[in-house]
Backbone as JSON Lines, residues from 0, in Angstrom:
{"i":0,"aa":"M","n":[-145.94,69.0,-31.52],"ca":[-146.37,70.14,-30.74],"c":[-147.46,70.84,-31.51]}
{"i":1,"aa":"L","n":[-148.52,71.19,-30.78],"ca":[-149.67,71.86,-31.39],"c":[-149.86,73.22,-30.74]}
{"i":2,"aa":"V","n":[-149.88,74.26,-31.55],"ca":[-150.24,75.6,-31.08],"c":[-151.63,75.83,-31.63]}
{"i":3,"aa":"T","n":[-152.61,75.81,-30.74],"ca":[-153.99,75.89,-31.17],"c":[-154.65,77.12,-30.55]}
{"i":4,"aa":"G","n":[-155.88,77.31,-30.87],"ca":[-156.67,78.44,-30.38],"c":[-157.73,78.75,-31.42]}
{"i":5,"aa":"E","n":[-158.77,79.35,-30.96],"ca":[-159.85,79.69,-31.89],"c":[-159.42,80.83,-32.8]}
{"i":6,"aa":"S","n":[-160.17,81.01,-33.87],"ca":[-159.9,82.08,-34.83],"c":[-159.8,83.42,-34.12]}
{"i":7,"aa":"G","n":[-158.85,84.2,-34.57],"ca":[-158.65,85.53,-33.99],"c":[-157.61,85.58,-32.88]}
{"i":8,"aa":"A","n":[-157.1,84.43,-32.46],"ca":[-156.13,84.4,-31.36],"c":[-154.75,84.86,-31.8]}
{"i":9,"aa":"G","n":[-154.43,84.74,-33.09],"ca":[-153.14,85.2,-33.58],"c":[-152.23,84.11,-34.12]}
{"i":10,"aa":"K","n":[-152.75,82.93,-34.35],"ca":[-151.91,81.8,-34.79],"c":[-151.19,82.09,-36.11]}
{"i":11,"aa":"S","n":[-151.93,82.47,-37.13],"ca":[-151.31,82.73,-38.43],"c":[-150.39,83.94,-38.39]}
{"i":12,"aa":"T","n":[-150.66,84.86,-37.49],"ca":[-149.82,86.06,-37.36],"c":[-148.47,85.73,-36.74]}
{"i":13,"aa":"I","n":[-148.47,84.9,-35.7],"ca":[-147.19,84.65,-35.03],"c":[-146.43,83.44,-35.57]}
{"i":14,"aa":"A","n":[-147.09,82.55,-36.33],"ca":[-146.41,81.35,-36.83],"c":[-145.11,81.67,-37.58]}
{"i":15,"aa":"P","n":[-145.1,82.64,-38.49],"ca":[-143.83,82.93,-39.2],"c":[-142.74,83.45,-38.27]}
{"i":16,"aa":"I","n":[-143.14,84.19,-37.24],"ca":[-142.15,84.72,-36.29],"c":[-141.57,83.57,-35.46]}
{"i":17,"aa":"V","n":[-142.44,82.67,-35.02],"ca":[-141.98,81.5,-34.26],"c":[-141.08,80.64,-35.14]}
{"i":18,"aa":"R","n":[-141.45,80.47,-36.4],"ca":[-140.62,79.69,-37.33],"c":[-139.22,80.29,-37.4]}
{"i":19,"aa":"E","n":[-139.15,81.6,-37.49],"ca":[-137.85,82.28,-37.53],"c":[-137.08,82.06,-36.23]}
{"i":20,"aa":"R","n":[-137.76,82.19,-35.08],"ca":[-137.09,82.01,-33.79],"c":[-136.56,80.58,-33.62]}
{"i":21,"aa":"L","n":[-137.32,79.61,-34.11],"ca":[-136.93,78.21,-33.95],"c":[-135.97,77.73,-35.04]}
{"i":22,"aa":"S","n":[-135.72,78.56,-36.05],"ca":[-134.89,78.12,-37.18],"c":[-133.46,77.79,-36.74]}
{"i":23,"aa":"V","n":[-133.03,78.33,-35.62],"ca":[-131.69,78.01,-35.14],"c":[-131.62,76.58,-34.62]}
{"i":24,"aa":"Y","n":[-132.77,76.0,-34.33],"ca":[-132.84,74.61,-33.9],"c":[-133.19,73.78,-35.12]}
{"i":25,"aa":"R","n":[-132.24,73.19,-35.73],"ca":[-132.45,72.43,-36.95],"c":[-133.37,71.23,-36.73]}
{"i":26,"aa":"R","n":[-133.84,71.07,-35.53],"ca":[-134.67,69.91,-35.22],"c":[-136.14,70.29,-35.06]}
{"i":27,"aa":"S","n":[-136.56,71.34,-35.72],"ca":[-137.97,71.71,-35.66],"c":[-138.46,72.12,-37.04]}
{"i":28,"aa":"A","n":[-139.73,71.83,-37.3],"ca":[-140.38,72.23,-38.54],"c":[-141.72,72.84,-38.15]}
{"i":29,"aa":"V","n":[-141.95,74.09,-38.54],"ca":[-143.15,74.81,-38.17],"c":[-144.08,74.89,-39.37]}
{"i":30,"aa":"F","n":[-145.35,74.5,-39.15],"ca":[-146.35,74.51,-40.21],"c":[-147.58,75.28,-39.76]}
{"i":31,"aa":"D","n":[-148.22,75.97,-40.69],"ca":[-149.54,76.54,-40.48],"c":[-150.52,75.53,-41.06]}
{"i":32,"aa":"A","n":[-151.42,75.03,-40.23],"ca":[-152.35,73.97,-40.66],"c":[-153.21,74.4,-41.85]}
{"i":33,"aa":"D","n":[-153.36,75.7,-42.07],"ca":[-154.14,76.17,-43.2],"c":[-153.57,75.68,-44.54]}
{"i":34,"aa":"L","n":[-152.31,75.26,-44.52],"ca":[-151.65,74.78,-45.72],"c":[-152.45,73.69,-46.43]}
{"i":35,"aa":"F","n":[-153.11,72.83,-45.65],"ca":[-153.84,71.7,-46.24],"c":[-155.33,71.75,-45.97]}
{"i":36,"aa":"L","n":[-155.88,72.93,-45.73],"ca":[-157.32,73.01,-45.48],"c":[-158.13,72.53,-46.68]}
{"i":37,"aa":"H","n":[-157.57,72.62,-47.86],"ca":[-158.31,72.17,-49.05],"c":[-158.52,70.65,-49.05]}
{"i":38,"aa":"H","n":[-157.89,69.93,-48.14],"ca":[-158.08,68.48,-48.05],"c":[-159.15,68.1,-47.03]}
{"i":39,"aa":"L","n":[-159.85,69.08,-46.49],"ca":[-160.88,68.77,-45.49],"c":[-162.09,68.04,-46.07]}
{"i":40,"aa":"D","n":[-162.16,67.94,-47.38],"ca":[-163.28,67.21,-47.97],"c":[-163.28,65.74,-47.54]}
{"i":41,"aa":"R","n":[-162.16,65.25,-47.04],"ca":[-162.08,63.89,-46.52],"c":[-162.52,63.82,-45.06]}
{"i":42,"aa":"G","n":[-162.74,64.98,-44.45],"ca":[-163.18,65.03,-43.05],"c":[-162.05,65.37,-42.1]}
{"i":43,"aa":"W","n":[-162.44,65.93,-40.95],"ca":[-161.46,66.35,-39.94],"c":[-160.62,65.19,-39.43]}
{"i":44,"aa":"A","n":[-161.25,64.02,-39.24],"ca":[-160.52,62.88,-38.67],"c":[-159.37,62.47,-39.59]}
{"i":45,"aa":"A","n":[-159.63,62.34,-40.88],"ca":[-158.58,61.96,-41.83],"c":[-157.51,63.05,-41.91]}
{"i":46,"aa":"W","n":[-157.94,64.3,-41.9],"ca":[-157.01,65.43,-41.98],"c":[-156.07,65.42,-40.78]}
{"i":47,"aa":"C","n":[-156.62,65.22,-39.57],"ca":[-155.78,65.16,-38.37],"c":[-154.83,63.97,-38.42]}
{"i":48,"aa":"N","n":[-155.32,62.86,-38.91],"ca":[-154.48,61.66,-39.02],"c":[-153.28,61.93,-39.94]}
{"i":49,"aa":"D","n":[-153.52,62.63,-41.05],"ca":[-152.43,62.96,-41.97],"c":[-151.36,63.8,-41.29]}
{"i":50,"aa":"W","n":[-151.77,64.77,-40.48],"ca":[-150.79,65.59,-39.77],"c":[-149.98,64.75,-38.79]}
{"i":51,"aa":"L","n":[-150.63,63.8,-38.13],"ca":[-149.89,62.92,-37.22],"c":[-148.91,62.03,-37.97]}
{"i":52,"aa":"L","n":[-149.29,61.57,-39.14],"ca":[-148.35,60.79,-39.95],"c":[-147.15,61.63,-40.35]}
{"i":53,"aa":"L","n":[-147.38,62.89,-40.69],"ca":[-146.27,63.78,-41.01],"c":[-145.39,64.0,-39.78]}
{"i":54,"aa":"A","n":[-146.01,64.21,-38.62],"ca":[-145.24,64.39,-37.38],"c":[-144.37,63.16,-37.11]}
{"i":55,"aa":"H","n":[-144.94,61.99,-37.33],"ca":[-144.18,60.75,-37.14],"c":[-143.0,60.69,-38.1]}
{"i":56,"aa":"A","n":[-143.23,61.0,-39.36],"ca":[-142.15,60.96,-40.36],"c":[-141.05,61.95,-40.0]}
{"i":57,"aa":"L","n":[-141.43,63.13,-39.55],"ca":[-140.42,64.1,-39.13],"c":[-139.65,63.61,-37.92]}
{"i":58,"aa":"G","n":[-140.37,63.01,-36.97],"ca":[-139.73,62.46,-35.78],"c":[-138.72,61.39,-36.12]}
{"i":59,"aa":"E","n":[-139.02,60.58,-37.14],"ca":[-138.08,59.56,-37.6],"c":[-136.78,60.2,-38.11]}
{"i":60,"aa":"N","n":[-136.87,61.48,-38.48],"ca":[-135.72,62.23,-38.95],"c":[-135.2,63.19,-37.88]}
{"i":61,"aa":"D","n":[-135.54,62.88,-36.63],"ca":[-135.06,63.66,-35.47],"c":[-135.5,65.12,-35.53]}
{"i":62,"aa":"T","n":[-136.72,65.33,-36.02],"ca":[-137.26,66.68,-36.14],"c":[-138.61,66.74,-35.43]}
{"i":63,"aa":"V","n":[-138.81,67.8,-34.68],"ca":[-140.07,68.01,-33.96],"c":[-140.97,68.89,-34.82]}
{"i":64,"aa":"M","n":[-142.22,68.44,-35.03],"ca":[-143.17,69.24,-35.78],"c":[-143.92,70.17,-34.83]}
{"i":65,"aa":"V","n":[-144.02,71.43,-35.23],"ca":[-144.83,72.41,-34.52],"c":[-145.93,72.82,-35.48]}
{"i":66,"aa":"L","n":[-147.16,72.5,-35.11],"ca":[-148.31,72.74,-35.98],"c":[-149.17,73.85,-35.39]}
{"i":67,"aa":"F","n":[-149.36,74.91,-36.15],"ca":[-150.24,76.01,-35.76],"c":[-151.57,75.8,-36.45]}
{"i":68,"aa":"G","n":[-152.65,75.68,-35.67],"ca":[-153.94,75.51,-36.3],"c":[-155.07,75.48,-35.31]}
{"i":69,"aa":"C","n":[-156.24,75.79,-35.83],"ca":[-157.47,75.76,-35.04],"c":[-157.95,74.31,-35.01]}
{"i":70,"aa":"I","n":[-157.26,73.51,-34.22],"ca":[-157.48,72.07,-34.21],"c":[-157.89,71.64,-32.82]}
{"i":71,"aa":"D","n":[-158.94,70.88,-32.74],"ca":[-159.38,70.32,-31.47],"c":[-158.41,69.2,-31.09]}
{"i":72,"aa":"P","n":[-157.69,69.35,-29.97],"ca":[-156.73,68.31,-29.56],"c":[-157.37,66.93,-29.4]}
{"i":73,"aa":"D","n":[-158.67,66.88,-29.09],"ca":[-159.34,65.59,-28.97],"c":[-159.4,64.85,-30.3]}
{"i":74,"aa":"L","n":[-159.49,65.58,-31.42],"ca":[-159.48,64.94,-32.73],"c":[-158.12,64.3,-33.02]}
{"i":75,"aa":"L","n":[-157.06,64.99,-32.6],"ca":[-155.73,64.39,-32.77],"c":[-155.59,63.15,-31.89]}
{"i":76,"aa":"A","n":[-156.06,63.26,-30.66],"ca":[-155.94,62.14,-29.72],"c":[-156.71,60.91,-30.21]}
{"i":77,"aa":"A","n":[-157.79,61.12,-30.96],"ca":[-158.62,60.0,-31.42],"c":[-158.18,59.44,-32.77]}
{"i":78,"aa":"A","n":[-157.22,60.09,-33.42],"ca":[-156.8,59.66,-34.76],"c":[-156.05,58.32,-34.69]}
{"i":79,"aa":"P","n":[-156.24,57.47,-35.7],"ca":[-155.56,56.17,-35.69],"c":[-154.04,56.27,-35.58]}
{"i":80,"aa":"A","n":[-153.44,57.3,-36.16],"ca":[-151.98,57.43,-36.13],"c":[-151.45,58.01,-34.83]}
{"i":81,"aa":"R","n":[-152.32,58.31,-33.87],"ca":[-151.89,58.92,-32.61],"c":[-150.83,58.09,-31.9]}
{"i":82,"aa":"Y","n":[-150.92,56.77,-32.0],"ca":[-149.97,55.91,-31.3],"c":[-148.54,56.08,-31.84]}
{"i":83,"aa":"L","n":[-148.4,56.63,-33.05],"ca":[-147.08,56.82,-33.65],"c":[-146.35,58.04,-33.09]}
{"i":84,"aa":"V","n":[-147.08,58.91,-32.41],"ca":[-146.5,60.16,-31.94],"c":[-146.52,60.17,-30.41]}
{"i":85,"aa":"S","n":[-145.35,60.14,-29.82],"ca":[-145.29,60.14,-28.35],"c":[-145.35,61.57,-27.84]}
{"i":86,"aa":"G","n":[-146.13,61.78,-26.81],"ca":[-146.22,63.11,-26.21],"c":[-146.81,64.11,-27.18]}
{"i":87,"aa":"L","n":[-147.74,64.85,-26.73],"ca":[-148.32,65.92,-27.54],"c":[-148.36,67.16,-26.67]}
{"i":88,"aa":"E","n":[-147.48,68.09,-26.94],"ca":[-147.43,69.35,-26.22],"c":[-148.44,70.29,-26.85]}
{"i":89,"aa":"I","n":[-149.31,70.88,-26.02],"ca":[-150.33,71.79,-26.54],"c":[-150.14,73.17,-25.94]}
{"i":90,"aa":"V","n":[-150.05,74.15,-26.82],"ca":[-149.99,75.55,-26.43],"c":[-151.27,76.2,-26.92]}
{"i":91,"aa":"L","n":[-151.93,76.91,-26.04],"ca":[-153.17,77.6,-26.4],"c":[-152.91,79.08,-26.57]}
{"i":92,"aa":"L","n":[-153.13,79.57,-27.79],"ca":[-153.14,81.02,-28.02],"c":[-154.57,81.46,-27.81]}
{"i":93,"aa":"D","n":[-154.72,82.52,-27.04],"ca":[-156.06,82.96,-26.67],"c":[-156.08,84.48,-26.61]}
{"i":94,"aa":"C","n":[-157.25,85.02,-26.6],"ca":[-157.43,86.46,-26.39],"c":[-158.8,86.67,-25.77]}
{"i":95,"aa":"G","n":[-158.99,87.84,-25.22],"ca":[-160.28,88.15,-24.61],"c":[-161.38,88.19,-25.66]}
{"i":96,"aa":"D","n":[-162.59,88.01,-25.2],"ca":[-163.73,87.96,-26.13],"c":[-163.88,89.24,-26.95]}
{"i":97,"aa":"R","n":[-163.7,90.39,-26.3],"ca":[-163.85,91.66,-27.05],"c":[-162.8,91.78,-28.15]}
{"i":98,"aa":"A","n":[-161.56,91.39,-27.81],"ca":[-160.49,91.45,-28.81],"c":[-160.79,90.49,-29.96]}
{"i":99,"aa":"R","n":[-161.27,89.29,-29.63],"ca":[-161.57,88.29,-30.67],"c":[-162.67,88.81,-31.6]}
{"i":100,"aa":"V","n":[-163.74,89.35,-31.02],"ca":[-164.84,89.87,-31.85],"c":[-164.32,90.98,-32.76]}
{"i":101,"aa":"S","n":[-163.52,91.87,-32.21],"ca":[-162.97,92.97,-33.01],"c":[-162.1,92.44,-34.15]}
{"i":102,"aa":"R","n":[-161.27,91.47,-33.86],"ca":[-160.38,90.9,-34.88],"c":[-161.18,90.19,-35.97]}
{"i":103,"aa":"L","n":[-162.19,89.44,-35.57],"ca":[-162.98,88.71,-36.56],"c":[-163.83,89.65,-37.41]}
{"i":104,"aa":"E","n":[-164.38,90.68,-36.79],"ca":[-165.19,91.64,-37.55],"c":[-164.34,92.45,-38.53]}
{"i":105,"aa":"A","n":[-163.04,92.57,-38.25],"ca":[-162.14,93.32,-39.14],"c":[-161.7,92.51,-40.35]}
{"i":106,"aa":"R","n":[-161.99,91.24,-40.36],"ca":[-161.59,90.39,-41.49],"c":[-162.47,90.69,-42.7]}
{"i":107,"aa":"P","n":[-161.95,90.39,-43.88],"ca":[-162.74,90.66,-45.09],"c":[-164.01,89.82,-45.12]}
{"i":108,"aa":"P","n":[-165.05,90.34,-45.74],"ca":[-166.35,89.64,-45.77],"c":[-166.28,88.23,-46.34]}
{"i":109,"aa":"W","n":[-165.39,87.98,-47.28],"ca":[-165.31,86.65,-47.89],"c":[-164.91,85.57,-46.89]}
{"i":110,"aa":"R","n":[-164.36,85.99,-45.72],"ca":[-164.01,85.0,-44.69],"c":[-165.24,84.46,-43.97]}
{"i":111,"aa":"G","n":[-166.39,85.13,-44.14],"ca":[-167.66,84.59,-43.68],"c":[-167.96,84.69,-42.19]}
{"i":112,"aa":"W","n":[-167.45,85.68,-41.51],"ca":[-167.72,85.81,-40.08],"c":[-168.99,86.62,-39.85]}
{"i":113,"aa":"D","n":[-170.07,85.93,-39.53],"ca":[-171.32,86.59,-39.16],"c":[-171.52,86.45,-37.65]}
{"i":114,"aa":"D","n":[-172.61,86.99,-37.13],"ca":[-172.85,86.97,-35.67],"c":[-172.92,85.55,-35.12]}
{"i":115,"aa":"D","n":[-173.56,84.64,-35.84],"ca":[-173.66,83.26,-35.37],"c":[-172.29,82.58,-35.33]}
{"i":116,"aa":"G","n":[-171.5,82.78,-36.37],"ca":[-170.17,82.2,-36.41],"c":[-169.27,82.72,-35.3]}
{"i":117,"aa":"I","n":[-169.38,84.02,-35.04],"ca":[-168.59,84.62,-33.96],"c":[-169.03,84.07,-32.61]}
{"i":118,"aa":"A","n":[-170.34,83.93,-32.41],"ca":[-170.84,83.37,-31.14],"c":[-170.34,81.95,-30.93]}
{"i":119,"aa":"D","n":[-170.35,81.14,-31.99],"ca":[-169.82,79.77,-31.9],"c":[-168.34,79.78,-31.57]}
{"i":120,"aa":"C","n":[-167.61,80.67,-32.2],"ca":[-166.17,80.78,-31.97],"c":[-165.89,81.15,-30.51]}
{"i":121,"aa":"L","n":[-166.65,82.08,-29.97],"ca":[-166.47,82.49,-28.56],"c":[-166.76,81.32,-27.62]}
{"i":122,"aa":"A","n":[-167.76,80.53,-27.92],"ca":[-168.08,79.37,-27.08],"c":[-166.95,78.34,-27.12]}
{"i":123,"aa":"R","n":[-166.41,78.08,-28.31],"ca":[-165.3,77.12,-28.41],"c":[-164.06,77.65,-27.7]}
{"i":124,"aa":"A","n":[-163.83,78.96,-27.77],"ca":[-162.68,79.56,-27.09],"c":[-162.82,79.4,-25.57]}
{"i":125,"aa":"R","n":[-164.02,79.6,-25.04],"ca":[-164.23,79.41,-23.61],"c":[-163.97,77.96,-23.2]}
{"i":126,"aa":"A","n":[-164.39,77.02,-24.03],"ca":[-164.16,75.6,-23.73],"c":[-162.67,75.27,-23.72]}
{"i":127,"aa":"L","n":[-161.93,75.8,-24.68],"ca":[-160.48,75.57,-24.71],"c":[-159.8,76.21,-23.5]}
{"i":128,"aa":"R","n":[-160.26,77.39,-23.15],"ca":[-159.68,78.12,-22.02],"c":[-159.79,77.34,-20.72]}
{"i":129,"aa":"A","n":[-160.79,76.5,-20.62],"ca":[-161.02,75.72,-19.39],"c":[-160.08,74.52,-19.27]}
{"i":130,"aa":"R","n":[-159.35,74.23,-20.33],"ca":[-158.45,73.08,-20.32],"c":[-157.08,73.47,-19.76]}
{"i":131,"aa":"P","n":[-156.33,72.49,-19.27],"ca":[-155.05,72.79,-18.59],"c":[-153.86,72.93,-19.53]}
{"i":132,"aa":"Y","n":[-153.99,73.72,-20.58],"ca":[-152.91,73.9,-21.54],"c":[-152.06,75.1,-21.15]}
{"i":133,"aa":"F","n":[-150.81,75.1,-21.62],"ca":[-149.97,76.29,-21.48],"c":[-150.63,77.37,-22.34]}
{"i":134,"aa":"R","n":[-150.98,78.49,-21.73],"ca":[-151.8,79.51,-22.4],"c":[-151.02,80.8,-22.58]}
{"i":135,"aa":"I","n":[-151.11,81.36,-23.75],"ca":[-150.53,82.67,-24.06],"c":[-151.68,83.58,-24.46]}
{"i":136,"aa":"D","n":[-151.88,84.63,-23.67],"ca":[-152.95,85.59,-23.94],"c":[-152.4,86.69,-24.84]}
{"i":137,"aa":"T","n":[-152.95,86.79,-26.05],"ca":[-152.47,87.75,-27.04],"c":[-153.25,89.06,-27.04]}
{"i":138,"aa":"T","n":[-154.17,89.2,-26.09],"ca":[-155.07,90.36,-26.1],"c":[-154.33,91.69,-26.16]}
{"i":139,"aa":"D","n":[-153.39,91.88,-25.24],"ca":[-152.71,93.17,-25.12],"c":[-151.23,93.11,-25.45]}
{"i":140,"aa":"E","n":[-150.8,92.03,-26.1],"ca":[-149.39,91.89,-26.45],"c":[-149.2,92.09,-27.94]}
{"i":141,"aa":"S","n":[-148.02,92.55,-28.3],"ca":[-147.7,92.64,-29.72],"c":[-147.5,91.22,-30.26]}
{"i":142,"aa":"P","n":[-147.7,91.04,-31.55],"ca":[-147.44,89.71,-32.12],"c":[-146.01,89.23,-31.85]}
{"i":143,"aa":"V","n":[-145.05,90.14,-31.88],"ca":[-143.66,89.76,-31.63],"c":[-143.5,89.23,-30.21]}
{"i":144,"aa":"R","n":[-144.09,89.9,-29.24],"ca":[-143.97,89.45,-27.85],"c":[-144.68,88.1,-27.67]}
{"i":145,"aa":"S","n":[-145.85,87.94,-28.24],"ca":[-146.56,86.66,-28.15],"c":[-145.74,85.55,-28.8]}
{"i":146,"aa":"A","n":[-145.14,85.85,-29.96],"ca":[-144.31,84.85,-30.65],"c":[-143.08,84.51,-29.82]}
{"i":147,"aa":"D","n":[-142.48,85.51,-29.21],"ca":[-141.3,85.25,-28.36],"c":[-141.67,84.34,-27.2]}
{"i":148,"aa":"R","n":[-142.8,84.6,-26.57],"ca":[-143.23,83.74,-25.45],"c":[-143.49,82.32,-25.92]}
{"i":149,"aa":"C","n":[-144.13,82.19,-27.06],"ca":[-144.43,80.87,-27.61],"c":[-143.12,80.15,-27.97]}
{"i":150,"aa":"A","n":[-142.21,80.84,-28.63],"ca":[-140.94,80.23,-29.03],"c":[-140.12,79.82,-27.81]}
{"i":151,"aa":"E","n":[-140.13,80.65,-26.76],"ca":[-139.39,80.3,-25.53],"c":[-139.94,79.01,-24.93]}
{"i":152,"aa":"H","n":[-141.26,78.91,-24.85],"ca":[-141.87,77.7,-24.3],"c":[-141.55,76.48,-25.17]}
{"i":153,"aa":"L","n":[-141.72,76.62,-26.47],"ca":[-141.47,75.5,-27.37],"c":[-140.0,75.09,-27.34]}
{"i":154,"aa":"T","n":[-139.11,76.05,-27.25],"ca":[-137.67,75.75,-27.18],"c":[-137.36,74.91,-25.95]}
{"i":155,"aa":"R","n":[-137.95,75.28,-24.81],"ca":[-137.75,74.47,-23.6],"c":[-138.25,73.05,-23.81]}
{"i":156,"aa":"R","n":[-139.42,72.93,-24.4],"ca":[-140.02,71.61,-24.6],"c":[-139.23,70.79,-25.63]}
{"i":157,"aa":"I","n":[-138.74,71.44,-26.69],"ca":[-137.92,70.73,-27.68],"c":[-136.63,70.24,-27.03]}
{"i":158,"aa":"S","n":[-136.02,71.08,-26.2],"ca":[-134.79,70.69,-25.51],"c":[-135.01,69.47,-24.62]}
{"i":159,"aa":"E","n":[-136.17,69.42,-24.0],"ca":[-136.48,68.28,-23.13],"c":[-136.78,67.02,-23.94]}
{"i":160,"aa":"A","n":[-137.29,67.2,-25.17],"ca":[-137.7,66.06,-25.99],"c":[-136.53,65.38,-26.7]}
{"i":161,"aa":"V","n":[-135.48,66.13,-26.97],"ca":[-134.35,65.54,-27.71],"c":[-133.2,65.18,-26.8]}
C-alpha cells in the first residue's frame, strides 16, 4: 500500500498517527519513505525496486507494507520487482494549492523550497489529482482527522487482502 502525494500534503505528519492506528493489526508495517532517501544516489528506479522487495519480504511473513512517500506510482509499476507484489493500493494525500504553498514556504530554508520548486510541486500535485486514486484532502482537516480517514481506508483494504 502506498500513501503518496506531493510535498506539503501531510504524509510525514500523519504517518506516525496511522502507524499507531494500525498497530492493533499485527499484519501491517508502516514506513516513511524518507527513511532511505540517502540511497537515492542509485537512482529512483533502484530505490523503488528496493521498497518492492521489502514489501514482498513482508508479504511472505503475512504482513502488509504501508509506505508513505512522495513516490510516483508509475515508477513502482515499472520496477523489476513489481511482479512480486500483487495489488498496489494507492492513497493520495492532497491539499489545495494555497495550503501547499503556505506549508512549503513555512519550511526551513535548508529544505530548499524556492518559487521554481514550488511551481513544479504544484504541477505534479495537479497531475496526481487527475488520477483515480482514493484521495484524502488535508487542506482543512486536522492531522488527526486526516490520519483517521487514512487508517480507516487502509484497515478496510488490509481486511480484504488477508
